[in-house]
C-alpha positions as a Python dict, from the first residue, in 0.01 Angstrom:
ca = {
    (1, 'X'): (0, 0, 0),
    (2, 'X'): (-362, -2, 116),
    (3, 'X'): (-382, 373, 61),
    (4, 'X'): (-272, 335, -302),
    (5, 'X'): (-519, 51, -365),
    (6, 'X'): (-805, 247, -209),
    (7, 'X'): (-725, 555, -419),
    (8, 'X'): (-718, 352, -741),
    (9, 'X'): (-1029, 152, -651),
    (10, 'X'): (-1230, 459, -559),
    (11, 'X'): (-1147, 631, -888),
    (12, 'X'): (-1228, 317, -1085),
    (13, 'X'): (-1558, 261, -902),
    (14, 'X'): (-1660, 624, -944),
    (15, 'X'): (-1587, 617, -1316),
    (16, 'X'): (-1764, 283, -1361),
    (17, 'X'): (-2080, 441, -1216),
    (18, 'X'): (-2043, 740, -1449),
    (19, 'X'): (-2003, 983, -1159),
    (20, 'X'): (-1792, 1295, -1154),
    (21, 'X'): (-1594, 1379, -842),
    (22, 'X'): (-1850, 1652, -770),
    (23, 'X'): (-2143, 1413, -802),
    (24, 'X'): (-1982, 1161, -568),
    (25, 'X'): (-1894, 1441, -326),
    (26, 'X'): (-2258, 1553, -321),
    (27, 'X'): (-2374, 1195, -255),
    (28, 'X'): (-2148, 1152, 48),
    (29, 'X'): (-2165, 1510, 177),
    (30, 'X'): (-1807, 1623, 126),
    (31, 'X'): (-1632, 1876, -95),
    (32, 'X'): (-1511, 1773, -442),
    (33, 'X'): (-1156, 1848, -324),
    (34, 'X'): (-1193, 1573, -63),
    (35, 'X'): (-1279, 1317, -331),
    (36, 'X'): (-980, 1436, -531),
    (37, 'X'): (-751, 1397, -228),
    (38, 'X'): (-882, 1045, -165),
    (39, 'X'): (-823, 948, -529),
    (40, 'X'): (-469, 1090, -518),
    (41, 'X'): (-391, 899, -197),
    (42, 'X'): (-330, 1220, -3),
    (43, 'X'): (-574, 1119, 268),
    (44, 'X'): (-838, 853, 336),
    (45, 'X'): (-1195, 862, 461),
    (46, 'X'): (-1283, 761, 815),
    (47, 'X'): (-1463, 438, 896),
    (48, 'X'): (-1815, 585, 873),
    (49, 'X'): (-1745, 749, 537),
    (50, 'X'): (-1582, 432, 410),
    (51, 'X'): (-1896, 239, 507),
    (52, 'X'): (-2106, 494, 317),
    (53, 'X'): (-1887, 458, 8),
    (54, 'X'): (-1924, 80, 27),
    (55, 'X'): (-2304, 122, 33),
    (56, 'X'): (-2302, 356, -266),
    (57, 'X'): (-2087, 125, -476),
    (58, 'X'): (-2226, -205, -344),
    (59, 'X'): (-1878, -311, -234),
    (60, 'X'): (-1732, -469, 79),
    (61, 'X'): (-1459, -311, 289),
    (62, 'X'): (-1217, -577, 164),
    (63, 'X'): (-1290, -513, -201),
    (64, 'X'): (-1269, -135, -181),
    (65, 'X'): (-947, -140, 22),
    (66, 'X'): (-753, -401, -171),
}
């Protein structure tokens, strides 16, 4: 359940900032395919990466995960 919410939230946040998957990938230092996998719920970022995503989007862990 959390994985699905994170995937949907990440995609929504990225689009709301007008970022492509590639642009977000460049900001966090991963490949575009990684962003795609996160948004599809195939895998999730680790704690450090999640913290970085929260900084980029100005979100809390709670809000980005639920």
